[in-house]
C-alpha positions in Angstrom: 89.8 85.9 102.0 86.2 86.3 102.4 84.5 86.0 98.9 82.2 88.6 97.5 79.0 86.7 98.4 79.9 86.0 102.0 81.0 89.7 102.3 77.5 90.7 101.2 75.6 88.3 103.3 77.5 89.9 106.5 77.0 93.5 105.4 73.2 92.6 104.7 72.8 91.1 108.2 74.4 93.8 110.2 71.3 95.3 111.1 71.4 96.6 114.7 73.9 94.0 115.8 77.3 95.1 114.2 79.3 93.0 116.7 77.9 89.6 115.7 77.9 90.5 112.2 81.6 91.4 112.4 82.8 88.3 114.1 81.2 86.2 111.4 84.0 87.3 109.1 86.9 84.9 108.8 89.7 87.3 108.0 90.6 89.7 111.0 91.8 92.5 108.6 88.6 92.8 106.7 86.8 92.4 110.0 88.6 95.6 111.3 87.9 97.5 108.0 84.1 96.5 108.1 83.9 98.0 111.5 84.0 101.2 109.7 80.3 101.0 110.4 81.3 102.6 113.8 81.9 105.8 111.7 78.4 106.2 110.6 77.5 105.5 114.2 79.6 108.4 115.1 81.8 106.2 117.6 85.3 107.5 116.5 86.8 105.8 119.4 85.8 102.5 118.4 86.3 103.1 114.8 89.9 104.3 115.6 90.6 101.1 117.6 89.5 99.0 114.8 91.4 100.7 112.1 94.6 100.6 114.5 94.1 96.9 114.4 93.6 96.7 110.7 97.0 98.6 110.1 98.6 96.3 112.5 97.4 93.2 110.7 98.5 94.7 107.3 101.0 97.5 107.3 101.2 97.3 103.5 97.7 98.0 102.3 97.1 101.8 102.1 93.4 101.5 102.6 93.8 101.2 106.4 95.9 104.3 106.8 93.4 106.1 104.5 90.3 105.1 106.6 92.1 105.8 109.8 92.9 109.2 108.4 89.3 110.1 108.1 88.8 109.2 111.8 91.8 111.4 112.9 90.2 114.2 110.6 86.8 113.9 112.3 88.7 114.1 115.8 90.5 117.2 114.2 93.9 115.5 114.7 95.1 116.8 111.3 98.8 115.9 111.8 98.1 112.3 112.5 95.7 112.2 109.4 98.5 113.6 107.2 101.0 111.1 108.6 98.6 108.3 107.7 97.9 109.8 104.2 101.7 110.2 103.5 102.2 106.7 104.6 99.3 105.5 102.2 101.1 107.5 99.4 104.4 105.8 100.1 102.7 102.6 99.6 100.6 103.6 96.7 102.0 106.8 95.1 99.2 106.8 92.5 96.3 106.5 94.9 94.0 109.4 93.9 91.7 108.9 96.7 94.6 109.4 99.3 95.5 112.8 97.5 92.0 113.9 97.6 91.7 113.3 101.3 95.2 114.7 101.9 94.2 117.9 99.8 91.2 118.2 102.3 93.4 117.9 105.4 95.8 120.4 104.0 92.9 122.8 103.3 91.7 122.5 106.9 95.2 123.4 108.1 95.3 126.5 105.9 97.9 125.0 103.5 96.3 125.9 100.3 99.4 125.3 97.9 99.7 122.0 99.5 95.8 121.1 98.8 96.2 122.7 95.3 99.0 120.4 94.6 97.0 117.3 95.8 94.1 118.1 93.7 96.3 118.4 90.9 97.5 115.0 91.2 94.1 113.7 91.4 93.2 115.6 88.1 96.3 114.1 86.4 94.8 110.6 87.1 91.2 111.6 86.4 90.8 114.9 84.7 87.0 114.8 84.7 86.7 114.4 88.4 84.0 117.3 89.1 84.3 117.0 92.8 88.1 117.6 92.4 87.5 120.4 89.9 84.9 122.1 92.2 87.3 121.8 95.2 90.1 123.2 93.1 87.8 126.3 92.0 86.8 126.9 95.5 90.5 127.2 96.6 91.4 129.2 93.4 88.7 131.5 94.2 89.9 131.9 97.8 93.3 133.0 96.6 92.3 135.3 93.8 93.0 133.3 90.9 89.6 134.2 89.4 90.2 133.2 85.8 91.4 129.7 86.5 88.7 129.3 89.0 86.1 130.2 86.5 87.5 127.7 84.1 87.2 125.1 86.8 83.6 125.9 87.5 82.8 126.0 83.7 84.2 122.4 83.6 82.2 121.4 86.7 79.0 122.7 85.1 79.8 121.0 81.9 80.4 117.8 83.4 77.5 118.1 85.9 74.9 120.7 84.7 72.7 120.1 87.9 75.6 121.4 90.3 73.7 124.3 91.8 76.9 125.4 93.9 78.9 125.5 90.7 76.7 128.1 89.2 76.3 130.0 92.4 80.1 130.3 93.0 80.5 131.2 89.2 77.9 133.9 89.5 80.0 135.2 92.6 83.2 135.4 90.5 81.3 137.9 88.0 80.6 140.1 90.9 84.3 140.2 91.9 
């Protein structure tokens, strides 16, 4: 396992030479995960290849599946993204990040009930998660559940009073 100090040295040293920095890592699995930098470079093909490698090297870590699902989502391969998130949740049924990501994918596939169910799971674990509350409010607004959406917007604003979009969307509800 690469220690925290070594990991930070490599991350700081990446600069413009990602390949050289990546191969300095000892652990192939962490190398594959580090190459998520390809996502930030918008190279989903290389990122997907490296996440495939990470999953092959460690099939029991949900992180590889979650990260790979993000690449699939960027490529609009939603069924593959859902499959990876389902696998991550089978390995770690309490992983709220996987539930949140699956909610976004389900929303993109117009599975609003599935998205709401996943957001509920996140909120069971973290009831004050403003981003999750905000997303749930948006879906509730979309399906016409205005009273509950209003409660969610109120909670978002109480947690983050600088969230301009929460005020905007709450105001839109009053016009409904």
